[in-house]
VEXDRENKOL-350367 format. One line per field, with one value per residue (C-alpha): residue in one letter; x, y, z. Coordinates in steps of 0.001 Angstrom, whole numbers, padded with zeros to 6 digits. Example, Ala and Ser with C-alpha at 12.3 -4.5 7.8 and 13.67 -1.06 7.14 Angstrom:
# residues 2
aa	[A	S]
X	[012300	013670]
Y	[-004500	-001060]
Z	[007800	007140]
# end
This chain:
# residues 183
aa	[Q	N	F	T	P	K	L	R	N	H	I	L	E	R	L	G	L	Q	P	A	D	G	V	S	F	S	A	E	E	R	R	Q	V	S	I	N	K	D	M	M	Y	F	H	K	V	L	R	L	N	Y	T	S	Y	D	R	R	R	Q	Q	D	I	I	N	P	S	T	K	A	D	I	M	M	L	A	D	P	A	D	Q	K	T	H	P	Y	Y	Y	A	R	V	L	S	I	F	H	V	K	A	C	L	A	G	G	K	Y	K	H	L	E	I	L	W	I	R	W	L	A	L	H	E	A	Q	P	A	G	F	V	N	R	R	L	Y	Q	V	G	F	A	D	A	N	D	P	E	A	F	G	F	V	S	P	D	D	A	L	R	A	V	Q	L	I	P	N	F	V	R	R	K	T	N	N	K	L	Y	K	S	I	A	R	R	P	S	E	G	D]
X	[017394	019590	018641	019188	022544	023910	022668	024312	027564	027509	026868	029738	032094	030891	031484	035096	035092	036768	035626	037417	038295	039209	036526	032991	031235	029845	026276	027701	029436	026241	024254	026482	024821	022094	019749	017975	014323	014803	013846	014960	014050	013383	014075	012719	015819	019567	021425	024985	027159	030037	032276	031725	034460	034355	034798	031198	029204	026556	024106	022664	019375	018966	015375	014824	011528	012827	016568	018283	021524	024856	028554	031308	035075	036160	038641	042220	042593	039540	040490	042544	039313	037138	037549	033946	031228	027603	024457	020743	019557	016560	016111	017614	017438	019270	019616	021069	023286	026005	027805	026276	026680	028205	027024	024596	025927	023825	024460	023012	022710	021833	020335	021487	021390	024726	025083	027648	029900	029424	032994	032145	031809	035035	034470	036249	037937	040192	037219	034979	032126	030338	030631	027570	026191	023306	021818	023809	022023	019506	020635	024114	024305	026220	023672	022211	024098	024541	026838	027427	026150	029703	030888	028534	030306	027539	024203	024453	022053	021973	020887	018890	020271	017043	018871	019638	015927	014283	014737	013116	015955	017824	015141	012040	009063	010728	010420	013621	011640	009938	006115	006100	008170	005632	006448]
Y	[-045896	-043936	-040698	-038379	-039792	-039763	-036196	-035066	-036836	-035010	-031667	-032270	-032981	-029876	-027794	-028999	-031582	-034984	-037998	-038284	-041917	-041160	-043519	-042377	-039757	-040755	-040066	-037413	-035642	-035786	-034163	-031072	-030269	-027673	-027178	-023819	-024406	-028102	-027113	-028485	-026339	-028447	-027371	-028778	-028219	-027776	-025935	-027079	-024641	-026002	-025108	-027128	-028538	-025379	-023141	-021949	-021683	-024367	-025477	-028848	-028906	-031664	-032484	-035482	-036354	-036336	-035940	-036941	-038773	-037060	-037830	-036842	-037220	-040392	-040298	-040526	-043980	-045247	-043670	-046711	-048575	-045684	-041895	-041099	-041926	-041952	-041304	-040601	-037467	-038247	-034815	-031327	-029172	-026713	-026289	-023664	-025566	-024961	-026629	-025989	-022297	-021366	-019223	-020806	-021658	-022169	-025687	-026993	-030779	-033541	-036761	-039481	-043164	-044477	-046278	-049070	-049870	-053353	-054550	-058004	-056509	-055185	-051575	-048439	-047203	-050241	-052627	-050348	-050705	-048248	-048686	-050174	-048969	-050129	-049262	-050264	-052902	-051219	-053515	-051978	-049315	-047052	-047302	-043894	-040797	-037054	-034935	-031277	-029893	-028558	-032155	-032836	-032333	-032903	-034511	-037846	-039659	-043344	-045647	-048645	-052047	-053882	-057147	-057461	-057053	-055090	-056250	-055470	-057046	-053789	-051716	-052631	-050343	-046983	-043223	-043447	-044864	-042445	-042626	-043410	-046559	-048017	-049831]
Z	[016007	018440	016674	019648	020863	017300	016783	020027	019038	015709	017413	019857	016939	015082	018193	018171	020949	020844	022904	026241	025556	021941	020581	021432	023523	026898	028028	030366	027474	025390	028226	027872	024523	024779	021815	021890	022867	021949	018392	015034	012035	008937	005358	002104	-000038	000149	-002580	-003257	-005179	-007222	-010145	-013309	-015547	-017706	-014609	-014468	-011287	-010990	-008339	-007330	-005458	-002885	-001957	000364	-001326	-004922	-005600	-002386	-003179	-002481	-002650	-000220	-000208	001549	004404	003104	004690	002749	-000579	-001567	-002368	-003601	-003388	-002410	000093	-001031	000997	000695	002487	004681	006207	006134	009250	011417	015154	017430	019819	022374	025203	028620	029426	026061	023176	020697	017256	014108	012735	009486	009495	007051	008393	006005	005228	004021	000709	000662	-002262	-003769	-003935	-005330	-008823	-010396	-011427	-012550	-015713	-016021	-015855	-017956	-015484	-013201	-009463	-007796	-004498	-002341	000991	004027	006105	008432	011272	011103	013844	011438	008579	009524	010546	010363	008217	007617	004288	003841	003412	000491	-002853	-005372	-005935	-007704	-009961	-009200	-011998	-010735	-011617	-012456	-013143	-009406	-008542	-005732	-002140	001191	003184	003788	005553	007449	008173	008678	008300	006229	003310	000932	000985	-002752	-002096	000347	003568]
# end
């Protein structure tokens, strides 16, 4: 839903532009984005390099069809509730994009579905309980989005909470669901 406008908004932000009204980009501003040959080049994996606790170089491999959950630093204003954002990577691709008449720039992009923190359950070190996350409601216009791979810190392993049961209320028939999960 709104894939192309959201992609163009993300590209405008990555190219260093800010919305004229300070809130969101207009259709006119989005039309300034030129994608070379209107092509997106898809990738099967993303490799995230990081330094482990013992100062060794390590690497996480993100694959949208198998291990696709990532964590990112939350905005400083949101860090009062939780220091990280979580998301499932739906697709990895790159484009060559520019503003009308400019020079093309190589941009790597992750298409993601946000995971929302369940704040009803107390969690953290003080409560001796892991934080719980779940998919953001698919009807929320911000449930899907784009991020730069540079924003991803690490892959995360999410442990299913079988006591809460499986639900189909969060996503209807969609390409965002893995084929193994069924529609």
